[in-house]
C-alpha positions in Angstrom: 43.3 8.7 -6.7 40.2 8.7 -4.5 40.8 8.5 -0.8 38.6 5.6 0.4 39.8 5.1 3.9 36.6 4.5 6.0 36.7 5.3 9.7 33.8 4.9 12.1 31.6 8.0 12.2 29.3 8.1 15.2 27.0 10.7 13.6 26.2 8.3 10.8 24.7 6.0 13.4 22.8 9.0 14.7 21.5 9.6 11.2 20.4 6.0 11.1 18.5 6.7 14.4 16.6 9.6 12.8 15.8 7.4 9.8 14.5 4.4 11.7 12.5 6.5 14.2 10.8 8.2 11.3 9.8 4.9 9.8 8.6 3.5 13.2 6.4 6.5 14.0 5.1 6.5 10.4 4.1 2.8 10.6 2.6 3.3 14.1 0.7 6.4 12.7 2.1 8.7 15.4 2.9 12.1 14.1 5.2 11.4 11.1 3.0 11.3 8.0 6.1 11.2 5.7 8.2 9.0 7.9 8.5 6.5 5.1 11.4 8.7 3.7 13.5 7.1 6.5 14.0 4.2 4.0 15.5 6.6 1.5 17.8 8.0 4.1 19.0 4.4 4.8 19.6 3.9 1.0 21.9 6.9 0.8 23.8 5.9 4.0 24.1 2.3 2.7 25.4 3.4 -0.6 28.0 5.6 1.1 29.2 3.1 3.6 29.3 0.0 1.4 31.0 1.8 -1.5 33.6 3.2 0.9 34.4 -0.3 2.3 34.6 -1.7 -1.2 37.0 1.0 -2.3 39.1 0.6 0.9 39.6 -3.1 0.1 40.3 -2.4 -3.6 43.0 0.2 -2.6 44.5 -2.3 -0.2 44.5 -5.0 -2.9 42.2 -7.2 -0.7 38.9 -7.0 -2.5 37.0 -10.1 -3.6 33.4 -10.9 -3.8 33.6 -13.8 -1.4 34.9 -11.5 1.4 32.2 -8.9 0.5 29.4 -11.4 0.7 30.7 -13.0 3.9 30.4 -9.5 5.5 26.9 -9.0 4.1 25.8 -12.5 5.3 27.1 -11.8 8.8 25.5 -8.4 8.9 22.1 -9.3 7.5 21.2 -13.0 7.7 21.2 -14.0 11.4 18.8 -11.4 12.7 16.7 -11.7 9.6 16.4 -15.4 9.8 15.3 -15.2 13.4 12.6 -12.6 12.6 11.3 -14.6 9.7 11.1 -17.8 11.7 9.2 -16.0 14.5 6.8 -14.7 11.9 6.1 -18.2 10.7 5.5 -19.4 14.2 3.1 -16.5 15.2 1.4 -16.8 11.8 0.5 -20.5 12.6 -1.4 -19.4 15.6 -2.9 -16.1 14.4 -3.2 -16.0 10.6 -6.1 -17.0 8.5 -5.3 -19.4 5.6 -5.2 -16.6 3.0 -2.8 -14.5 5.0 -0.6 -17.5 6.1 -0.4 -18.5 2.4 0.8 -15.0 1.5 3.3 -15.2 4.4 4.7 -18.4 3.0 5.1 -16.9 -0.4 6.8 -13.8 1.1 9.2 -16.0 3.0 10.2 -17.7 -0.3 10.6 -14.3 -2.0 12.6 -12.9 0.9 15.0 -15.9 0.9 15.5 -15.5 -2.9 16.3 -11.7 -2.4 13.2 -10.8 -4.4 10.6 -9.7 -1.8 10.3 -6.2 -3.4 9.3 -7.9 -6.7 6.8 -10.2 -4.9 5.1 -7.3 -3.1 5.0 -5.3 -6.3 3.4 -8.2 -8.2 0.9 -8.8 -5.4 -0.1 -5.2 -4.9 -3.3 -3.7 -6.2 -6.5 -2.1 -5.2 -8.0 -5.3 -4.0 -4.8 -6.8 -2.6 -4.6 -7.7 1.1 -3.8 -4.7 3.2 -0.3 -3.9 4.5 -1.3 -4.9 8.1 -1.7 -8.5 6.9 1.9 -8.7 5.6 4.5 -9.0 8.4 7.4 -9.2 6.0 6.3 -6.3 3.8 9.2 -4.1 5.1 11.8 -6.5 3.8 11.3 -5.1 0.3 13.9 -2.5 1.1 16.4 -5.1 2.0 15.8 -6.8 -1.3 16.5 -3.6 -3.2 19.8 -3.2 -1.4 20.9 -6.8 -1.9 20.0 -6.7 -5.6 22.0 -3.5 -5.9 25.0 -5.1 -4.3 24.9 -8.1 -6.5 25.9 -6.0 -9.4 27.4 -2.8 -8.1 30.6 -4.2 -6.5 31.5 -5.7 -9.9 31.1 -2.4 -11.6 33.2 -0.6 -9.0 35.9 -3.3 -9.2 36.1 -3.2 -13.0 36.2 0.6 -13.2 38.7 0.9 -10.4 40.9 -1.7 -12.0 40.9 -0.5 -15.5 39.4 3.0 -15.9 39.5 4.5 -12.3 39.0 8.1 -13.6 35.7 7.1 -15.2 34.2 5.5 -12.0 32.5 8.7 -10.8 31.1 9.7 -14.2 29.8 6.1 -14.7 28.0 6.2 -11.4 26.7 9.7 -12.2 25.3 8.4 -15.5 23.6 5.4 -13.9 22.1 7.7 -11.2 20.8 10.1 -13.8 19.1 7.3 -15.8 17.6 5.8 -12.6 16.3 9.3 -11.4 14.7 10.0 -14.8 13.0 6.6 -14.7 11.8 7.4 -11.1 10.2 10.7 -12.2 8.5 9.0 -15.2 7.3 6.0 -13.2 5.9 8.2 -10.5 3.2 9.2 -13.0 2.6 6.0 -15.0 3.7 3.1 -12.8 3.7 4.4 -9.2 3.7 1.0 -7.5 6.6 -0.3 -9.6 8.4 3.0 -8.9 8.1 2.4 -5.2 9.3 -1.2 -5.0 11.7 -1.9 -7.8 15.5 -1.4 -8.0 15.8 0.6 -11.3 13.9 3.5 -9.9 15.6 3.3 -6.5 19.2 2.8 -7.6 19.9 6.5 -7.8 19.4 6.9 -4.1 22.0 4.3 -3.3 24.2 5.7 -6.1 24.0 9.2 -4.5 25.6 7.7 -1.4 28.1 5.9 -3.5 29.2 9.2 -5.2 30.0 10.6 -1.7 32.4 7.7 -1.2 34.1 7.9 -4.5 34.5 11.6 -4.9 38.0 12.6 -6.0 38.7 15.1 -3.3 37.2 15.9 0.1 35.2 19.2 -0.1 36.7 21.9 2.2 34.1 24.1 3.8 34.5 27.0 6.2 32.8 26.2 9.5 29.9 28.5 8.9 29.3 26.9 5.5 29.4 23.4 7.0 27.0 24.5 9.7 24.6 25.9 7.1 24.7 22.8 4.9 24.3 20.5 7.9 21.2 22.4 9.1 19.8 22.5 5.6 20.3 18.8 5.3 18.6 18.0 8.7 15.7 20.4 7.9 15.3 18.8 4.5 14.9 15.3 6.0 12.6 16.5 8.8 10.6 18.6 6.3 9.9 15.4 4.3 9.1 13.4 7.4 6.5 16.0 8.7 5.2 17.5 5.4 4.8 14.5 3.1 2.0 12.0 3.5 0.6 8.9 1.9 -0.9 11.1 -1.0 2.5 12.5 -1.9 3.7 11.3 -5.3 6.8 9.4 -4.1 9.5 8.6 -5.0 10.5 10.8 -7.9 11.2 14.5 -7.6 9.9 14.5 -4.0 12.6 11.9 -3.0 15.2 14.6 -3.7 14.4 16.3 -0.4 15.4 13.5 2.1 18.1 12.1 -0.2 19.9 15.4 -0.8 19.4 16.3 2.8 21.2 13.1 3.8 23.9 13.9 1.2 24.4 17.4 2.7 24.6 16.1 6.3 27.3 13.6 5.4 29.4 15.9 3.2 29.3 18.8 5.7 30.6 16.6 8.5 33.5 15.2 6.6 36.4 17.1 8.3 34.9 18.2 11.6 31.5 17.8 13.3 29.0 20.5 13.0 26.5 21.2 15.7 24.1 18.9 14.0 26.8 16.2 13.7 27.6 16.6 17.4 23.9 16.2 18.3 23.7 13.1 16.1 26.8 11.7 17.8 25.3 11.8 21.3 25.4 8.3 22.8 21.7 7.7 23.3 21.0 8.7 19.6 24.0 6.6 18.4 22.7 3.6 20.4 19.4 3.8 18.5 21.4 3.8 15.3 23.4 0.8 16.4 20.3 -1.3 16.9 18.5 0.3 13.9 18.7 -2.8 11.7 17.2 -5.1 14.3 14.7 -2.4 15.3 13.6 -2.1 11.6 13.2 -5.8 11.4 11.1 -6.2 14.5 8.8 -3.2 14.6 6.6 -4.1 11.7 5.8 -7.7 12.6 5.1 -6.6 16.1 2.6 -4.0 14.9 1.1 -6.4 12.3 0.5 -9.4 14.7 -0.9 -7.3 17.5 -3.3 -5.4 15.2 -4.3 -8.7 13.6 -5.1 -10.3 17.0 -6.7 -7.1 18.4 -9.2 -6.7 15.5 -10.4 -3.3 16.7 -8.3 -0.2 16.0 -5.3 0.2 18.3 -5.0 3.3 20.5 -1.9 5.6 20.1 -0.8 4.7 23.6 -0.8 1.0 22.7 1.0 1.6 19.5 3.7 3.5 21.5 3.9 0.5 23.9 4.4 -1.8 20.9 7.2 0.3 19.6 8.8 0.0 23.1 8.5 -3.7 22.8 10.2 -3.6 19.5 13.1 -1.7 21.0 13.5 -4.3 23.7 13.5 -7.1 21.0 16.0 -5.1 19.0 18.4 -4.7 21.9 18.3 -8.4 22.6 18.8 -9.3 19.0 21.6 -6.8 18.5 23.4 -7.9 21.6 23.0 -11.7 21.3 22.6 -12.3 17.5 23.8 -9.4 15.4 27.0 -8.5 17.2 28.3 -12.0 18.0 27.9 -13.0 14.3 29.4 -9.8 13.0 32.4 -9.9 15.3 32.9 -13.6 14.6 32.2 -14.7 18.2 29.7 -17.1 16.7 30.7 -19.2 13.6 34.1 -17.4 13.2 35.2 -19.1 10.0 34.0 -18.4 6.5 33.1 -22.0 5.9 30.9 -22.0 9.0 29.0 -18.8 8.2 28.3 -19.9 4.6 27.2 -23.3 5.9 24.8 -21.5 8.3 23.6 -19.4 5.4 22.9 -22.5 3.3 21.2 -24.4 6.1 19.0 -21.5 7.2 18.1 -20.7 3.5 17.0 -24.3 2.9 15.0 -24.4 6.2 13.2 -21.2 5.4 12.5 -22.1 1.8 11.1 -25.4 2.8 8.9 -23.8 5.6 7.7 -21.1 3.2 7.0 -23.6 0.4 5.1 -25.9 2.8 2.9 -23.2 4.1 2.2 -22.0 0.5 1.6 -25.5 -0.9 -0.8 -26.4 2.0 -2.7 -23.1 1.3 -2.1 -21.7 4.7 -3.1 -25.0 6.5 -6.9 -24.3 6.8 -7.3 -27.3 9.1 -6.0 -25.1 11.9 -9.3 -23.3 12.0 -12.9 -24.3 12.8 -15.5 -24.6 10.0 -17.3 -21.5 11.2 -14.1 -19.4 11.3 -13.2 -20.6 7.8 -16.7 -19.7 6.5 -16.2 -16.1 7.8 -12.6 -16.0 6.4 -13.8 -17.0 2.9 -15.7 -13.6 2.8 -12.5 -12.1 1.6 -12.8 -14.1 -1.7 -16.6 -13.6 -2.0 -16.3 -11.0 -4.8 -17.5 -10.6 -8.3 -17.5 -8.0 -11.1 -14.0 -6.8 -10.4 -13.9 -5.0 -13.7 -11.3 -2.3 -14.1 -12.3 -0.6 -17.4 -9.9 1.8 -19.1 -10.3 4.7 -21.4 -10.1 2.6 -24.5 -12.9 0.3 -23.2 -15.4 3.1 -22.6 -14.5 4.9 -25.9 -15.2 1.6 -27.7 -18.4 1.1 -25.8 -17.2 -2.1 -24.1 -18.9 -2.1 -20.7 -19.7 -4.7 -18.1 -22.9 -6.5 -19.1 -25.8 -6.8 -16.6 -28.9 -8.9 -16.8 -30.2 -9.7 -20.3 -27.7 -10.5 -23.0 -30.1 -9.6 -25.7 -28.4 -6.7 -27.4 -31.6 -5.9 -29.4 -33.2 -4.7 -26.2 -32.7 -1.1 -25.2 -30.2 -0.3 -22.5 -32.4 0.6 -19.6 -30.0 0.7 -16.6 -26.4 2.0 -16.4 -24.3 1.7 -13.3 -21.4 4.1 -13.1 -18.9 4.3 -10.2 -15.8 3.1 -8.5 -15.0 -0.2 -6.7 -18.0 0.3 -4.4 -20.1 0.2 -7.6 -18.4 -3.1 -8.5 -19.3 -4.5 -5.1 -23.0 -3.6 -5.6 -23.3 -5.1 -9.1 -24.1 -8.7 -8.1 -27.6 -7.7 -6.7 -28.3 -5.3 -9.7 -27.3 -8.1 -12.1 -29.6 -10.5 -10.4 -32.5 -8.0 -10.5 -31.9 -7.2 -14.2 -32.0 -11.0 -15.0 -35.2 -11.4 -12.9 -37.0 -8.5 -14.6 -35.5 -9.4 -18.1 -33.8 -6.0 -18.3 -30.6 -5.2 -20.1 -28.0 -3.2 -18.2 -24.4 -2.1 -18.3 -21.8 -0.8 -15.9 -18.7 1.4 -16.1 -16.4 0.8 -13.1 -12.9 1.5 -12.1 -11.4 1.6 -8.6 -10.8 5.0 -7.0 -12.5 6.8 -9.9 -15.6 8.7 -8.9 -18.5 9.0 -11.4 -18.2 12.8 -11.7 -17.5 15.1 -14.6 -14.5 17.3 -14.5 -13.5 16.2 -11.0 -9.7 16.2 -10.5 -8.7 13.1 -8.6 -5.6 11.0 -8.8 -4.1 8.3 -6.8 -2.1 5.2 -7.7 -5.3 3.2 -8.5 -7.3 5.9 -10.4 -7.9 5.1 -14.1 -5.3 6.8 -16.3 -6.8 10.0 -17.8 -9.8 9.9 -15.5 -11.3 13.2 -16.9 -11.6 11.8 -20.4 -12.7 8.4 -19.1 -15.6 9.9 -17.2 -16.5 12.2 -20.1 -16.6 9.2 -22.4 -18.9 7.3 -20.0 -21.1 10.4 -19.7 -21.4 10.8 -23.5 -22.3 7.2 -24.0 -25.1 7.4 -21.5 -26.5 10.5 -23.2 -26.1 9.1 -26.7 -27.9 5.9 -25.8 -30.8 7.6 -24.0 -30.4 5.4 -20.9 -33.5 5.6 -18.8 -32.0 4.9 -15.4 -28.5 5.9 -14.3 -27.2 4.6 -10.9 -24.2 6.4 -9.4 -22.3 4.5 -6.7 -19.0 5.5 -5.0 -17.2 5.7 -1.7 -18.2 9.4 -1.7 -16.6 10.5 1.5 -13.2 9.3 0.3 -13.3 12.1 -2.3 -15.0 14.6 -0.1 -12.5 14.2 2.8 -9.5 14.8 0.6 -10.9 17.4 -1.9 -13.5 19.2 0.0 -17.3 19.3 0.0 -17.7 22.3 -2.4 -15.6 20.9 -5.2 -17.2 17.5 -5.1 -20.7 18.9 -4.8 -20.3 21.2 -7.7 -19.0 18.4 -9.9 -21.9 16.2 -8.8 -24.4 18.8 -9.8 -22.7 19.3 -13.2 -23.0 15.6 -13.7 -26.6 15.3 -12.7 -28.1 18.4 -14.4 -27.7 17.3 -18.0 -28.8 13.7 -17.1 -31.9 15.1 -15.4 -32.6 17.4 -18.5 -32.7 14.4 -20.8 -35.4 12.8 -18.8 -33.3 10.1 -17.3 -33.9 8.9 -13.7 -30.8 9.3 -11.5 -30.3 7.0 -8.6 -27.5 7.9 -6.2 -26.5 5.3 -3.6 -24.9 6.6 -0.5 -22.0 4.6 0.7 -22.5 1.5 2.9 -21.2 1.7 6.5 -17.4 1.5 6.4 -15.9 -0.7 9.1 -12.7 0.2 11.1 -11.2 -3.3 10.5 -11.0 -6.0 7.8 -14.3 -7.7 8.3 -13.7 -11.4 7.2 -10.5 -11.5 9.3 -12.1 -9.8 12.3 -15.0 -12.3 12.2 -12.8 -15.3 11.8 -10.3 -14.3 14.5 -13.1 -13.4 16.9 -14.6 -16.8 16.3 -11.1 -18.5 16.7 -10.7 -16.8 20.2 -14.3 -17.5 21.2 -15.3 -13.9 21.4 -18.7 -12.5 20.5 -19.1 -11.6 16.7 -22.3 -9.8 17.4 -20.3 -7.0 19.2 -18.3 -6.3 16.1 -19.3 -3.4 13.8 -19.4 0.4 13.7 -22.2 1.8 15.8 -25.0 3.7 14.2 -24.0 6.9 15.9 -20.4 6.7 14.5 -21.8 5.8 11.1 -24.1 8.9 11.1 -21.2 11.1 12.2 -19.0 9.7 9.5 -21.7 10.3 6.9 -22.5 13.9 7.9 -20.7 15.6 5.0 -21.9 13.0 2.5 -25.5 13.5 3.6 -25.2 17.3 3.2 -23.9 16.7 -0.3 -27.0 14.7 -1.3 -30.0 15.8 0.8 -30.8 18.9 -1.3 -30.6 17.2 -4.7 -34.1 15.7 -4.9 -35.7 19.1 -4.1 -34.0 20.8 -7.1 -33.8 17.8 -9.4 -37.1 15.8 -9.3 -35.7 12.9 -11.3 -33.0 12.3 -8.6 -33.5 9.6 -5.9 -31.0 9.2 -3.1 -30.7 5.7 -1.8 -29.4 5.1 1.8 -28.3 1.5 2.5 -27.5 2.1 6.2 -30.7 1.0 7.7 -30.4 -2.4 5.9 -27.4 -3.2 8.1 -28.5 -1.8 11.5 -29.1 -4.4 14.2 -31.4 -4.1 17.2 -28.3 -3.0 19.2 -27.8 -0.1 16.8 -24.6 -1.7 15.4 -24.1 -1.8 11.7 -24.2 -5.5 10.9 -21.2 -7.2 9.3 -22.3 -10.9 9.2 -25.5 -12.8 8.5 -26.2 -16.5 8.5 -22.6 -17.3 9.2 -21.3 -15.3 6.2 -19.3 -12.1 6.1 -21.2 -9.2 4.5 -17.9 -7.5 3.6 -14.9 -8.6 1.6 -12.6 -6.2 3.4 -13.2 -3.0 5.4 -15.6 -1.2 3.1 -16.4 -3.3 0.0 -19.4 -5.6 0.3 -19.1 -9.3 -0.4 -21.6 -10.9 -2.7 -23.5 -11.9 0.3 -23.5 -8.3 1.5 -24.5 -7.0 -1.9 -27.6 -9.2 -1.8 -28.7 -7.2 1.3 -29.2 -4.2 -1.0 -32.1 -5.9 -2.8 -34.8 -3.9 -0.9 -32.9 -0.7 -1.8 -33.4 -1.1 -5.5 -36.9 -2.6 -5.3 -38.5 0.8 -6.1 -36.4 1.2 -9.2 -37.2 -2.2 -10.7 -40.8 -2.4 -9.6 -41.4 1.0 -11.2 -39.8 -0.3 -14.4 -42.1 -3.4 -14.3 -45.2 -1.2 -14.0 -44.1 0.9 -17.0 -43.5 -2.3 -19.0 -47.0 -3.8 -18.4 -48.9 -1.1 -20.3 -46.4 -1.3 -23.1 -46.9 -5.1 -23.4 -50.7 -4.7 -23.2 -50.7 -2.2 -26.1 -48.5 -4.5 -28.1 -50.9 -7.4 -27.6 -53.9 -5.2 -28.6 -52.1 -4.2 -31.8 -51.4 -7.9 -32.7 -55.1 -8.9 -32.0 -56.4 -6.1 -34.1 
C-alpha cells in the first residue's frame, strides 16, 4: 500500500518562493522573460501536496469531502475575498466604465470558480490588455479548484475499491491531458493556456509523486545530480523562454519535470539544493507566496493605470516591495488566523463566512456589470475620450476559406459590375485604416475590397506565427496574391504594423519577402501603395486621455515625441526608402506628419476625441486623419476616369 504520510517539508516552501518570484519578476518585466512558468511549478507542487493530504486522510479512515473543502475554504477564500474587495474599491476611483464593467464580470467569474473560462472567452486580438484586468491572475486558482472538484472523488473511489489501479488511472489521465496540450498549443493556444483539460497533467504529475507505490532510493550523488538538474530546468525555462514561446505543451515539460525531480530527489534527505531552498528567508517567501501572488498583480495594474506613462524598472521594483508588505500583513492577520482556526474556528462558522462573502461579492460584481461600470463617476469629457476604445470598424478576420472563395471585405461601391480598382491587403492596422478608404471609395464611386487578418503581414512566403495569426498564413497570403493578379487590380494598398515583424524576424527576411511581393505586382502594371505605420504610443490612448482628464492633467502633453517616433521607425524606413527608386509604380505613404503637433509630439486626440482605439490601432476618428495621405491616389484615379467618360460620351453622340 502507498505510504501517504505527509510531513512538513521546508524546501517545498522554498520551491514556492522560486515559483512566485519568477512570476513577480515576469509580470514586472524585470529580467525573467519566462517567469510565467512559476505557475506550472505551483501546479505540480499543489498536485503533490493536496493528493498527499487526501491519501493521508483516506488511510486514516477520516476522508470526506466536507473536511476537504473546509480546509480549501480556510486556505483560499479569506485572503482572496479581501483582495477582490480592494480591487472593486480601487476600480471605483480609477477605472473607466469599460474596465470597471470587465472587473465586475471577472468578480462574478472568480466567485463561481470559472475565471479561467471567463478570461479565455474574453481574450482576443482586440480584447482589453492584461494591464486592465486586476483579477487576471486568478485564472490559475480557478484551474486548481476545478481540478479539486473532481479529483478527490476519483482518488477516493480508486483507493476504496481498486487501489492498485490508482496510479495507472492518474497516469492515463495525465497522458490524455498532455497530448491535448501539445495539440492545442498549435490549434487553440489561448484555450490551451487557460483551460483545465490541457493543464490537468501538470497537477497530475504532482499527484503521481504522492501516490507512488514506493519511495525511490537514490545514492547521495544521484540525488544531488537530479536535484541540480531539476533546479536548472526550472531556471532555464524562467530565463530562456519568453512571450513568443509556444506554451504550454512540450515546452511545459521543462519546468514541470524540473519540479518533479526536485521533489523526488529530496525525499529521504536534503540535497544541497534542498538545503538552500530550506533556508529561512527563502522559506518565508514561500510561506507568504499565496498572498504575494494575490497582491502583486493588482498593485502593478492599478499603479500603471493611474500613472498612464510607462513605469520605470525602479518603480516596478518598489511596487513589488509594496506587494511583499501587503502579503506579510495578509498572511499574518488573515491567512494564518483563518487556517489555524483562531478566527471562525468551527465548520459552521467558516461555511457561513464563505456563503456571506460569496453573496456579497456576487452582488457587487453583478451591480458593477449591470450598471455598465457606473459611467456617472466620470465627466462628459473623460467619457468621450474613453469611448475611443469602442470607436472601431471593419474588424474583419478573414480566413483561408474566405479568400480562396473570393469573399473579401467590400469597400465603396457595391456595384459588382464595376471593375475592382482598389485592393487593401494587411493586418489589423489595415483594418484600422479602412474607414477612410471606404469613405473615399464611396465619394469617388470606386469599387474596392480588402483582405485583413490580425497579426498577418501582407507578404508572400513570410514565416510568421503567433496566437492571433491566421491559420496557414502562407497559403492565405498566396491566395490573396493570386486573386489580385487574376482580377488585374489597378491599385494595391499594403498596410501593416511593419516594425512588429521586423523586430522579431529581422530586416533582411522581411525586406526580401516584401520585394518578392512587390515585383510581380509592379510587373503587371498595378500601382502599389505602401503605408508606413502610424506612430505607436507607449500607453492605451483612450484610457490615458480619460484618466488624464479625470485627474485634471494636461492631455496635450501626452503622446510619443517626434524624435522617439523617428528612432522607432528607423528600420522600417530603411526597408521602404529604396523601393520607389527600383520599382517606379511603388509609392510609400508616411502618415507621421499628419499627427505631429507644433510641440513635436505625435497627436493622440483631436476635437475631444481619441485618435486611437488602443496603443497602436487608429480609431475611426483617427483613420479620418489619413484622408490627405490617400488624396494623391484617388485624385489620380479621378483624372484617369474623366477622359474615359468623355470618350464614352463622344461615342454615344456619334
